[in-house]
Each structure stands twice: as C-alpha cells, then as structure tokens.
Phi, psi and omega in degrees: 000324180292326181293320179296317178295317180297310181291329176296318178294319179298316180295317178297319177296320179295318178295320177297318178295318179296322178296316179295318179296321179295321177298320179295314181297317180296321177298316178296318179297318178297320178296315181294313183290326176293324176296314179297322177295319177297319178296317179298317178297320179297314179296322179295319178294323177296319178296318179297316180295318179297322177299315179294320180295323181284318187274338184299314178300321179293324177294319178295317178298317178297321179294320179295317178297322178293329179290321189254005179285154180279141178277144176294141182284143180286329181294324179296319178294323180291324178294321181291323181283337182280343181288000000 
C-alpha cells in the first residue's frame, strides 16, 4: 500500500512538473513567433514603402505627360478612313 501511495505522489509531481514545463515552453514559443511575425510585418512595410518611393516619380511623370500630350486630330483619322 505504501508503494502505491509513493508512486502515486511521484506521478502527480511529475505531471505537475511537465505541466509547468509545457507552460514555459509554450510561452517561449509564443514569444519567439510573435517576434518573428513582428519582424516580418516590419520588413513587409519597408518593402511597401520602398515600392511607393520607387514608383511614385514614374507615376507623376506619366501623369504630367498625359496632361500635356497632344491629342490626335480627328480630321487626320477621317482622311485615312475616307481613302
């Protein structure tokens, strides 16, 4: 009877220790993965900003060219279709 009580206490202590150890491991994993996710989000935002910085001048130049380009004359199109 004493052996059953002794081993029962040992098993309960081991389960308690494993539960505590699992909480520690899970906490560390959550900390590591949240850090990696934050780094990934930061890098993604840097890529988005760099994309806008690179493409914005070209978009502005294209908009300016579209504003000041000459429109094709309608008479030239009518002459070509009448031939």
